[in-house]
Biopython code that builds the backbone (N, CA, C, O; Angstrom):
import numpy as np
from Bio.PDB.StructureBuilder import StructureBuilder

atoms = [
    (1, "UNK", "N", (42.553, 10.128, -1.422)),
    (1, "UNK", "CA", (41.344, 10.001, -2.187)),
    (1, "UNK", "C", (41.055, 11.312, -2.901)),
    (1, "UNK", "O", (40.838, 12.331, -2.247)),
    (2, "UNK", "N", (41.046, 11.306, -4.171)),
    (2, "UNK", "CA", (40.815, 12.499, -4.955)),
    (2, "UNK", "C", (39.339, 12.805, -5.149)),
    (2, "UNK", "O", (39.017, 13.858, -5.698)),
    (3, "UNK", "N", (38.403, 11.919, -4.718)),
    (3, "UNK", "CA", (36.985, 12.103, -4.980)),
    (3, "UNK", "C", (36.243, 12.848, -3.896)),
    (3, "UNK", "O", (35.031, 13.032, -4.011)),
    (4, "UNK", "N", (36.930, 13.292, -2.831)),
    (4, "UNK", "CA", (36.249, 14.023, -1.771)),
    (4, "UNK", "C", (35.831, 15.395, -2.270)),
    (4, "UNK", "O", (36.613, 16.118, -2.888)),
    (5, "UNK", "N", (34.573, 15.740, -1.986)),
    (5, "UNK", "CA", (34.062, 17.043, -2.405)),
    (5, "UNK", "C", (33.375, 17.699, -1.225)),
    (5, "UNK", "O", (32.868, 17.006, -0.343)),
    (6, "UNK", "N", (33.350, 18.969, -1.193)),
    (6, "UNK", "CA", (32.719, 19.730, -0.133)),
    (6, "UNK", "C", (31.206, 19.749, -0.345)),
    (6, "UNK", "O", (30.739, 19.763, -1.484)),
    (7, "UNK", "N", (30.449, 19.751, 0.731)),
    (7, "UNK", "CA", (29.001, 19.856, 0.614)),
    (7, "UNK", "C", (28.585, 21.202, 0.050)),
    (7, "UNK", "O", (27.496, 21.341, -0.508)),
    (8, "UNK", "N", (29.457, 22.196, 0.196)),
    (8, "UNK", "CA", (29.163, 23.523, -0.341)),
    (8, "UNK", "C", (28.968, 23.484, -1.856)),
    (8, "UNK", "O", (28.260, 24.326, -2.408)),
    (9, "UNK", "N", (29.583, 22.525, -2.524)),
    (9, "UNK", "CA", (29.441, 22.412, -3.967)),
    (9, "UNK", "C", (28.011, 22.050, -4.372)),
    (9, "UNK", "O", (27.589, 22.322, -5.496)),
    (10, "UNK", "N", (27.276, 21.438, -3.452)),
    (10, "UNK", "CA", (25.924, 20.975, -3.752)),
    (10, "UNK", "C", (24.843, 21.911, -3.235)),
    (10, "UNK", "O", (23.680, 21.787, -3.618)),
    (11, "UNK", "N", (25.214, 22.843, -2.372)),
    (11, "UNK", "CA", (24.250, 23.760, -1.765)),
    (11, "UNK", "C", (23.842, 24.839, -2.753)),
    (11, "UNK", "O", (24.624, 25.235, -3.617)),
    (12, "UNK", "N", (22.606, 25.309, -2.615)),
    (12, "UNK", "CA", (22.138, 26.428, -3.424)),
    (12, "UNK", "C", (22.173, 27.681, -2.569)),
    (12, "UNK", "O", (22.083, 27.599, -1.344)),
    (13, "UNK", "N", (22.302, 28.836, -3.199)),
    (13, "UNK", "CA", (22.302, 30.063, -2.407)),
    (13, "UNK", "C", (20.871, 30.475, -2.103)),
    (13, "UNK", "O", (19.925, 29.911, -2.654)),
    (14, "UNK", "N", (20.712, 31.467, -1.217)),
    (14, "UNK", "CA", (19.391, 31.902, -0.774)),
    (14, "UNK", "C", (18.540, 32.436, -1.923)),
    (14, "UNK", "O", (17.321, 32.260, -1.903)),
    (15, "UNK", "N", (19.128, 33.070, -2.906)),
    (15, "UNK", "CA", (18.387, 33.612, -4.044)),
    (15, "UNK", "C", (17.749, 32.489, -4.847)),
    (15, "UNK", "O", (16.576, 32.574, -5.212)),
    (16, "UNK", "N", (18.511, 31.441, -5.123)),
    (16, "UNK", "CA", (17.969, 30.300, -5.867)),
    (16, "UNK", "C", (16.870, 29.619, -5.079)),
    (16, "UNK", "O", (15.845, 29.244, -5.649)),
    (17, "UNK", "N", (17.060, 29.451, -3.779)),
    (17, "UNK", "CA", (16.079, 28.797, -2.922)),
    (17, "UNK", "C", (14.781, 29.597, -2.888)),
    (17, "UNK", "O", (13.706, 29.003, -2.963)),
    (18, "UNK", "N", (14.844, 30.943, -2.776)),
    (18, "UNK", "CA", (13.660, 31.790, -2.737)),
    (18, "UNK", "C", (12.907, 31.720, -4.055)),
    (18, "UNK", "O", (11.679, 31.643, -4.054)),
    (19, "UNK", "N", (13.617, 31.746, -5.182)),
    (19, "UNK", "CA", (12.975, 31.670, -6.494)),
    (19, "UNK", "C", (12.271, 30.338, -6.669)),
    (19, "UNK", "O", (11.174, 30.272, -7.224)),
    (20, "UNK", "N", (12.897, 29.294, -6.198)),
    (20, "UNK", "CA", (12.297, 27.973, -6.287)),
    (20, "UNK", "C", (11.029, 27.890, -5.448)),
    (20, "UNK", "O", (10.039, 27.300, -5.880)),
    (21, "UNK", "N", (11.048, 28.477, -4.251)),
    (21, "UNK", "CA", (9.881, 28.456, -3.364)),
    (21, "UNK", "C", (8.726, 29.234, -3.982)),
    (21, "UNK", "O", (7.578, 28.800, -3.891)),
    (22, "UNK", "N", (9.011, 30.396, -4.619)),
    (22, "UNK", "CA", (7.963, 31.184, -5.258)),
    (22, "UNK", "C", (7.350, 30.420, -6.421)),
    (22, "UNK", "O", (6.133, 30.451, -6.602)),
    (23, "UNK", "N", (8.158, 29.746, -7.200)),
    (23, "UNK", "CA", (7.668, 28.968, -8.328)),
    (23, "UNK", "C", (6.779, 27.835, -7.839)),
    (23, "UNK", "O", (5.706, 27.598, -8.393)),
    (24, "UNK", "N", (7.227, 27.132, -6.796)),
    (24, "UNK", "CA", (6.432, 26.040, -6.247)),
    (24, "UNK", "C", (5.115, 26.542, -5.700)),
    (24, "UNK", "O", (4.087, 25.890, -5.886)),
    (25, "UNK", "N", (5.113, 27.708, -5.014)),
    (25, "UNK", "CA", (3.884, 28.274, -4.455)),
    (25, "UNK", "C", (2.925, 28.652, -5.570)),
    (25, "UNK", "O", (1.719, 28.445, -5.435)),
    (26, "UNK", "N", (3.431, 29.204, -6.669)),
    (26, "UNK", "CA", (2.585, 29.577, -7.794)),
    (26, "UNK", "C", (1.923, 28.381, -8.434)),
    (26, "UNK", "O", (0.758, 28.446, -8.827)),
    (27, "UNK", "N", (2.648, 27.302, -8.541)),
    (27, "UNK", "CA", (2.081, 26.075, -9.103)),
    (27, "UNK", "C", (0.988, 25.544, -8.201)),
    (27, "UNK", "O", (-0.066, 25.140, -8.692)),
    (28, "UNK", "N", (1.209, 25.530, -6.878)),
    (28, "UNK", "CA", (0.194, 25.054, -5.941)),
    (28, "UNK", "C", (-1.046, 25.922, -6.006)),
    (28, "UNK", "O", (-2.161, 25.401, -5.973)),
    (29, "UNK", "N", (-0.878, 27.253, -6.099)),
    (29, "UNK", "CA", (-2.023, 28.156, -6.151)),
    (29, "UNK", "C", (-2.827, 27.918, -7.415)),
    (29, "UNK", "O", (-4.057, 27.932, -7.372)),
    (30, "UNK", "N", (-2.159, 27.700, -8.542)),
    (30, "UNK", "CA", (-2.861, 27.441, -9.791)),
    (30, "UNK", "C", (-3.664, 26.161, -9.712)),
    (30, "UNK", "O", (-4.770, 26.097, -10.248)),
    (31, "UNK", "N", (-3.148, 25.158, -9.068)),
    (31, "UNK", "CA", (-3.831, 23.876, -8.965)),
    (31, "UNK", "C", (-5.020, 23.959, -8.027)),
    (31, "UNK", "O", (-6.019, 23.270, -8.236)),
    (32, "UNK", "N", (-4.930, 24.800, -6.982)),
    (32, "UNK", "CA", (-5.994, 24.887, -5.995)),
    (32, "UNK", "C", (-7.159, 25.742, -6.468)),
    (32, "UNK", "O", (-8.288, 25.533, -6.024)),
    (33, "UNK", "N", (-6.913, 26.708, -7.363)),
    (33, "UNK", "CA", (-7.959, 27.612, -7.803)),
    (33, "UNK", "C", (-9.008, 26.869, -8.609)),
    (33, "UNK", "O", (-8.718, 26.309, -9.666)),
    (34, "UNK", "N", (-10.234, 26.872, -8.094)),
    (34, "UNK", "CA", (-11.349, 26.309, -8.834)),
    (34, "UNK", "C", (-11.264, 24.824, -9.066)),
    (34, "UNK", "O", (-12.019, 24.289, -9.878)),
    (35, "UNK", "N", (-10.389, 24.155, -8.395)),
    (35, "UNK", "CA", (-10.304, 22.714, -8.628)),
    (35, "UNK", "C", (-11.294, 21.985, -7.740)),
    (35, "UNK", "O", (-11.377, 22.229, -6.536)),
    (36, "UNK", "N", (-12.027, 21.105, -8.347)),
    (36, "UNK", "CA", (-12.976, 20.274, -7.618)),
    (36, "UNK", "C", (-12.696, 18.832, -7.980)),
    (36, "UNK", "O", (-12.145, 18.551, -9.044)),
    (37, "UNK", "N", (-13.076, 17.908, -7.095)),
    (37, "UNK", "CA", (-12.841, 16.493, -7.408)),
    (37, "UNK", "C", (-13.566, 16.097, -8.681)),
    (37, "UNK", "O", (-14.681, 16.550, -8.938)),
    (38, "UNK", "N", (-12.941, 15.267, -9.459)),
    (38, "UNK", "CA", (-13.530, 14.767, -10.691)),
    (38, "UNK", "C", (-14.620, 13.773, -10.343)),
    (38, "UNK", "O", (-14.352, 12.745, -9.722)),
    (39, "UNK", "N", (-15.849, 14.074, -10.741)),
    (39, "UNK", "CA", (-16.961, 13.194, -10.389)),
    (39, "UNK", "C", (-16.918, 11.879, -11.150)),
    (39, "UNK", "O", (-17.627, 10.936, -10.797)),
    (40, "UNK", "N", (-16.095, 11.804, -12.190)),
    (40, "UNK", "CA", (-15.996, 10.561, -12.950)),
    (40, "UNK", "C", (-14.910, 9.648, -12.407)),
    (40, "UNK", "O", (-14.682, 8.570, -12.955)),
    (41, "UNK", "N", (-14.235, 10.060, -11.336)),
    (41, "UNK", "CA", (-13.154, 9.264, -10.754)),
    (41, "UNK", "C", (-13.734, 7.986, -10.166)),
    (41, "UNK", "O", (-14.553, 8.045, -9.249)),
    (42, "UNK", "N", (-13.327, 6.847, -10.675)),
    (42, "UNK", "CA", (-13.874, 5.561, -10.248)),
    (42, "UNK", "C", (-13.497, 5.220, -8.819)),
    (42, "UNK", "O", (-14.231, 4.492, -8.152)),
    (43, "UNK", "N", (-12.375, 5.724, -8.331)),
    (43, "UNK", "CA", (-11.941, 5.365, -6.985)),
    (43, "UNK", "C", (-12.607, 6.203, -5.912)),
    (43, "UNK", "O", (-12.534, 5.843, -4.738)),
    (44, "UNK", "N", (-13.262, 7.319, -6.266)),
    (44, "UNK", "CA", (-13.866, 8.192, -5.267)),
    (44, "UNK", "C", (-14.997, 7.494, -4.525)),
    (44, "UNK", "O", (-15.116, 7.643, -3.309)),
    (45, "UNK", "N", (-15.822, 6.743, -5.225)),
    (45, "UNK", "CA", (-16.948, 6.071, -4.595)),
    (45, "UNK", "C", (-16.667, 4.613, -4.273)),
    (45, "UNK", "O", (-17.521, 3.926, -3.712)),
    (46, "UNK", "N", (-15.497, 4.139, -4.619)),
    (46, "UNK", "CA", (-15.143, 2.744, -4.434)),
    (46, "UNK", "C", (-14.736, 2.477, -2.988)),
    (46, "UNK", "O", (-13.921, 3.219, -2.441)),
    (47, "UNK", "N", (-15.279, 1.440, -2.354)),
    (47, "UNK", "CA", (-14.861, 1.115, -0.996)),
    (47, "UNK", "C", (-13.419, 0.627, -0.937)),
    (47, "UNK", "O", (-12.815, 0.615, 0.136)),
    (48, "UNK", "N", (-12.867, 0.230, -2.065)),
    (48, "UNK", "CA", (-11.497, -0.271, -2.101)),
    (48, "UNK", "C", (-10.484, 0.856, -2.260)),
    (48, "UNK", "O", (-9.280, 0.608, -2.192)),
    (49, "UNK", "N", (-10.940, 2.081, -2.468)),
    (49, "UNK", "CA", (-10.033, 3.217, -2.591)),
    (49, "UNK", "C", (-9.202, 3.136, -3.846)),
    (49, "UNK", "O", (-9.745, 3.068, -4.948)),
    (50, "UNK", "N", (-7.899, 3.140, -3.696)),
    (50, "UNK", "CA", (-6.991, 3.162, -4.838)),
    (50, "UNK", "C", (-6.531, 1.768, -5.247)),
    (50, "UNK", "O", (-5.433, 1.619, -5.782)),
    (51, "UNK", "N", (-7.337, 0.760, -5.010)),
    (51, "UNK", "CA", (-6.955, -0.602, -5.355)),
    (51, "UNK", "C", (-6.828, -0.728, -6.869)),
    (51, "UNK", "O", (-7.678, -0.229, -7.606)),
    (52, "UNK", "N", (-5.785, -1.383, -7.330)),
    (52, "UNK", "CA", (-5.616, -1.542, -8.775)),
    (52, "UNK", "C", (-6.679, -2.473, -9.342)),
    (52, "UNK", "O", (-7.177, -3.367, -8.657)),
    (53, "UNK", "N", (-7.014, -2.244, -10.607)),
    (53, "UNK", "CA", (-7.987, -3.116, -11.254)),
    (53, "UNK", "C", (-7.338, -4.458, -11.566)),
    (53, "UNK", "O", (-6.164, -4.523, -11.932)),
    (54, "UNK", "N", (-8.119, -5.532, -11.417)),
    (54, "UNK", "CA", (-7.600, -6.863, -11.730)),
    (54, "UNK", "C", (-7.861, -7.181, -13.182)),
    (54, "UNK", "O", (-8.862, -6.758, -13.760)),
    (55, "UNK", "N", (-6.957, -7.924, -13.755)),
    (55, "UNK", "CA", (-7.155, -8.385, -15.124)),
    (55, "UNK", "C", (-8.186, -9.503, -15.116)),
    (55, "UNK", "O", (-8.290, -10.248, -14.141)),
    (56, "UNK", "N", (-8.934, -9.622, -16.181)),
    (56, "UNK", "CA", (-9.937, -10.670, -16.301)),
    (56, "UNK", "C", (-9.268, -12.034, -16.245)),
    (56, "UNK", "O", (-8.244, -12.253, -16.891)),
    (57, "UNK", "N", (-9.825, -12.926, -15.497)),
    (57, "UNK", "CA", (-9.305, -14.282, -15.412)),
    (57, "UNK", "C", (-8.176, -14.466, -14.409)),
    (57, "UNK", "O", (-7.634, -15.566, -14.303)),
    (58, "UNK", "N", (-7.803, -13.424, -13.668)),
    (58, "UNK", "CA", (-6.725, -13.530, -12.689)),
    (58, "UNK", "C", (-7.337, -13.564, -11.291)),
    (58, "UNK", "O", (-8.033, -12.630, -10.891)),
    (59, "UNK", "N", (-7.081, -14.631, -10.556)),
    (59, "UNK", "CA", (-7.600, -14.754, -9.201)),
    (59, "UNK", "C", (-6.733, -13.963, -8.235)),
    (59, "UNK", "O", (-5.515, -13.906, -8.406)),
    (60, "UNK", "N", (-7.343, -13.349, -7.218)),
    (60, "UNK", "CA", (-6.542, -12.613, -6.240)),
    (60, "UNK", "C", (-5.707, -13.582, -5.409)),
    (60, "UNK", "O", (-6.060, -14.751, -5.259)),
    (61, "UNK", "N", (-4.612, -13.088, -4.880)),
    (61, "UNK", "CA", (-3.726, -13.918, -4.063)),
    (61, "UNK", "C", (-4.409, -14.281, -2.750)),
    (61, "UNK", "O", (-5.199, -13.502, -2.217)),
    (62, "UNK", "N", (-4.104, -15.457, -2.237)),
    (62, "UNK", "CA", (-4.627, -15.911, -0.946)),
    (62, "UNK", "C", (-3.457, -16.247, -0.042)),
    (62, "UNK", "O", (-2.401, -16.682, -0.502)),
    (63, "UNK", "N", (-3.657, -16.044, 1.233)),
    (63, "UNK", "CA", (-2.616, -16.399, 2.186)),
    (63, "UNK", "C", (-2.521, -17.914, 2.272)),
    (63, "UNK", "O", (-3.482, -18.624, 1.977)),
    (64, "UNK", "N", (-1.362, -18.401, 2.676)),
    (64, "UNK", "CA", (-1.190, -19.839, 2.875)),
    (64, "UNK", "C", (-1.199, -20.188, 4.354)),
    (64, "UNK", "O", (-1.239, -21.362, 4.723)),
    (65, "UNK", "N", (-1.160, -19.151, 5.208)),
    (65, "UNK", "CA", (-1.018, -19.351, 6.640)),
    (65, "UNK", "C", (-1.707, -18.203, 7.355)),
    (65, "UNK", "O", (-1.699, -17.072, 6.869)),
    (66, "UNK", "N", (-2.303, -18.484, 8.503)),
    (66, "UNK", "CA", (-2.915, -17.436, 9.314)),
    (66, "UNK", "C", (-2.568, -17.676, 10.776)),
    (66, "UNK", "O", (-2.551, -18.812, 11.250)),
    (67, "UNK", "N", (-2.293, -16.580, 11.480)),
    (67, "UNK", "CA", (-1.992, -16.660, 12.905)),
    (67, "UNK", "C", (-2.952, -15.747, 13.638)),
    (67, "UNK", "O", (-3.083, -14.572, 13.294)),
    (68, "UNK", "N", (-3.624, -16.280, 14.646)),
    (68, "UNK", "CA", (-4.570, -15.515, 15.455)),
    (68, "UNK", "C", (-4.157, -15.659, 16.914)),
    (68, "UNK", "O", (-4.315, -16.740, 17.480)),
    (69, "UNK", "N", (-3.631, -14.604, 17.544)),
    (69, "UNK", "CA", (-3.128, -14.710, 18.915)),
    (69, "UNK", "C", (-4.183, -15.168, 19.914)),
    (69, "UNK", "O", (-3.851, -15.832, 20.896)),
    (70, "UNK", "N", (-5.448, -14.826, 19.682)),
    (70, "UNK", "CA", (-6.505, -15.258, 20.603)),
    (70, "UNK", "C", (-7.148, -16.566, 20.163)),
    (70, "UNK", "O", (-8.056, -17.064, 20.829)),
    (71, "UNK", "N", (-6.694, -17.121, 19.060)),
    (71, "UNK", "CA", (-7.204, -18.389, 18.553)),
    (71, "UNK", "C", (-8.324, -18.191, 17.550)),
    (71, "UNK", "O", (-9.057, -17.203, 17.597)),
    (72, "UNK", "N", (-8.441, -19.146, 16.645)),
    (72, "UNK", "CA", (-9.502, -19.152, 15.641)),
    (72, "UNK", "C", (-9.893, -20.600, 15.378)),
    (72, "UNK", "O", (-9.148, -21.524, 15.703)),
    (73, "UNK", "N", (-11.044, -20.783, 14.798)),
    (73, "UNK", "CA", (-11.590, -22.124, 14.606)),
    (73, "UNK", "C", (-11.053, -22.780, 13.348)),
    (73, "UNK", "O", (-11.024, -22.175, 12.276)),
    (74, "UNK", "N", (-10.629, -24.028, 13.494)),
    (74, "UNK", "CA", (-10.211, -24.839, 12.357)),
    (74, "UNK", "C", (-11.458, -25.160, 11.536)),
    (74, "UNK", "O", (-12.478, -25.566, 12.093)),
    (75, "UNK", "N", (-11.387, -24.983, 10.232)),
    (75, "UNK", "CA", (-12.535, -25.232, 9.358)),
    (75, "UNK", "C", (-12.888, -26.710, 9.266)),
    (75, "UNK", "O", (-13.994, -27.051, 8.849)),
    (76, "UNK", "N", (-11.973, -27.592, 9.646)),
    (76, "UNK", "CA", (-12.222, -29.020, 9.529)),
    (76, "UNK", "C", (-12.710, -29.645, 10.840)),
    (76, "UNK", "O", (-13.788, -30.239, 10.877)),
    (77, "UNK", "N", (-11.926, -29.515, 11.916)),
    (77, "UNK", "CA", (-12.285, -30.169, 13.178)),
    (77, "UNK", "C", (-12.897, -29.214, 14.197)),
    (77, "UNK", "O", (-13.305, -29.647, 15.275)),
    (78, "UNK", "N", (-12.967, -27.928, 13.877)),
    (78, "UNK", "CA", (-13.548, -26.881, 14.712)),
    (78, "UNK", "C", (-12.812, -26.643, 16.030)),
    (78, "UNK", "O", (-13.369, -26.042, 16.949)),
    (79, "UNK", "N", (-11.554, -27.113, 16.130)),
    (79, "UNK", "CA", (-10.737, -26.831, 17.303)),
    (79, "UNK", "C", (-10.276, -25.375, 17.240)),
    (79, "UNK", "O", (-10.098, -24.827, 16.152)),
    (80, "UNK", "N", (-10.085, -24.751, 18.392)),
    (80, "UNK", "CA", (-9.576, -23.389, 18.446)),
    (80, "UNK", "C", (-8.060, -23.451, 18.520)),
    (80, "UNK", "O", (-7.499, -24.004, 19.466)),
    (81, "UNK", "N", (-7.399, -22.883, 17.520)),
    (81, "UNK", "CA", (-5.937, -22.915, 17.419)),
    (81, "UNK", "C", (-5.420, -21.533, 17.030)),
    (81, "UNK", "O", (-6.157, -20.723, 16.466)),
    (82, "UNK", "N", (-4.153, -21.268, 17.335)),
    (82, "UNK", "CA", (-3.537, -19.998, 16.948)),
    (82, "UNK", "C", (-3.059, -20.024, 15.504)),
    (82, "UNK", "O", (-3.145, -19.012, 14.808)),
    (83, "UNK", "N", (-2.551, -21.174, 15.039)),
    (83, "UNK", "CA", (-1.965, -21.284, 13.695)),
    (83, "UNK", "C", (-2.830, -22.175, 12.807)),
    (83, "UNK", "O", (-3.211, -23.285, 13.181)),
    (84, "UNK", "N", (-3.130, -21.638, 11.595)),
    (84, "UNK", "CA", (-3.913, -22.409, 10.627)),
    (84, "UNK", "C", (-3.285, -22.258, 9.250)),
    (84, "UNK", "O", (-2.740, -21.205, 8.917)),
    (85, "UNK", "N", (-3.365, -23.314, 8.456)),
    (85, "UNK", "CA", (-2.819, -23.332, 7.101)),
    (85, "UNK", "C", (-3.947, -23.547, 6.106)),
    (85, "UNK", "O", (-4.963, -24.165, 6.427)),
    (86, "UNK", "N", (-3.762, -23.032, 4.895)),
    (86, "UNK", "CA", (-4.783, -23.191, 3.868)),
    (86, "UNK", "C", (-4.696, -24.601, 3.293)),
    (86, "UNK", "O", (-3.622, -25.075, 2.923)),
    (87, "UNK", "N", (-5.849, -25.257, 3.229)),
    (87, "UNK", "CA", (-5.951, -26.607, 2.670)),
    (87, "UNK", "C", (-7.284, -26.701, 1.945)),
    (87, "UNK", "O", (-8.341, -26.600, 2.567)),
    (88, "UNK", "N", (-7.236, -26.896, 0.623)),
    (88, "UNK", "CA", (-8.453, -26.979, -0.187)),
    (88, "UNK", "C", (-9.309, -25.717, -0.032)),
    (88, "UNK", "O", (-10.536, -25.800, -0.094)),
    (89, "UNK", "N", (-8.688, -24.562, 0.166)),
    (89, "UNK", "CA", (-9.413, -23.302, 0.265)),
    (89, "UNK", "C", (-9.833, -22.913, 1.670)),
    (89, "UNK", "O", (-10.271, -21.783, 1.886)),
    (90, "UNK", "N", (-9.711, -23.824, 2.638)),
    (90, "UNK", "CA", (-10.093, -23.532, 4.018)),
    (90, "UNK", "C", (-8.850, -23.393, 4.889)),
    (90, "UNK", "O", (-7.793, -23.927, 4.553)),
    (91, "UNK", "N", (-8.972, -22.680, 6.002)),
    (91, "UNK", "CA", (-7.884, -22.579, 6.974)),
    (91, "UNK", "C", (-8.091, -23.652, 8.038)),
    (91, "UNK", "O", (-9.096, -23.669, 8.747)),
    (92, "UNK", "N", (-7.103, -24.551, 8.126)),
    (92, "UNK", "CA", (-7.218, -25.697, 9.036)),
    (92, "UNK", "C", (-6.001, -25.769, 9.949)),
    (92, "UNK", "O", (-4.962, -25.170, 9.669)),
    (93, "UNK", "N", (-6.145, -26.513, 11.048)),
    (93, "UNK", "CA", (-5.042, -26.681, 11.997)),
    (93, "UNK", "C", (-3.989, -27.637, 11.412)),
    (93, "UNK", "O", (-4.214, -28.267, 10.379)),
    (94, "UNK", "N", (-2.861, -27.730, 12.077)),
    (94, "UNK", "CA", (-1.757, -28.584, 11.594)),
    (94, "UNK", "C", (-2.169, -30.059, 11.526)),
    (94, "UNK", "O", (-1.709, -30.795, 10.653)),
    (95, "UNK", "N", (-3.030, -30.483, 12.443)),
    (95, "UNK", "CA", (-3.459, -31.894, 12.446)),
    (95, "UNK", "C", (-4.363, -32.212, 11.253)),
    (95, "UNK", "O", (-4.357, -33.337, 10.752)),
    (96, "UNK", "N", (-5.133, -31.233, 10.801)),
    (96, "UNK", "CA", (-6.060, -31.470, 9.702)),
    (96, "UNK", "C", (-5.455, -31.175, 8.330)),
    (96, "UNK", "O", (-6.022, -31.563, 7.308)),
    (97, "UNK", "N", (-4.329, -30.503, 8.301)),
    (97, "UNK", "CA", (-3.666, -30.149, 7.039)),
    (97, "UNK", "C", (-3.096, -31.391, 6.370)),
    (97, "UNK", "O", (-2.405, -32.184, 7.010)),
    (98, "UNK", "N", (-3.384, -31.561, 5.074)),
    (98, "UNK", "CA", (-2.787, -32.685, 4.336)),
    (98, "UNK", "C", (-1.459, -32.208, 3.788)),
    (98, "UNK", "O", (-1.410, -31.511, 2.774)),
    (99, "UNK", "N", (-0.391, -32.578, 4.454)),
    (99, "UNK", "CA", (0.949, -32.127, 4.091)),
    (99, "UNK", "C", (1.415, -32.930, 2.925)),
    (99, "UNK", "O", (2.527, -32.725, 2.440)),
]
sb = StructureBuilder()
sb.init_structure("model")
sb.init_model(0)
sb.init_chain("A")
sb.init_seg("    ")
for serial, (resi, resn, name, xyz) in enumerate(atoms, 1):
    if name == "N":
        sb.init_residue(resn, " ", resi, " ")
    sb.init_atom(name, np.array(xyz, "f"), 0.0, 1.0, " ", f" {name:<3s}", serial, name[0])
structure = sb.get_structure()
């Protein structure tokens, strides 16, 4: 195999590594000096944090199935079950689901 190469070919020497570290430290120091959070940032006060904005007219995704290890109530017959499926917008048990 003629494509084998030594890892030494990819390594940088200590001088290059030190220069890179100094440059990175200088950039961090410049960014930290006098920087304060932007008060106009919409996500700062948002309870959703960094959630992307939705386009107008687009409904959010809904799960088709839910599993609750301690059980949850079926929206149709009110039985307590571990597994429920979405049917007409409600989470229902397998017996109440219109397959």
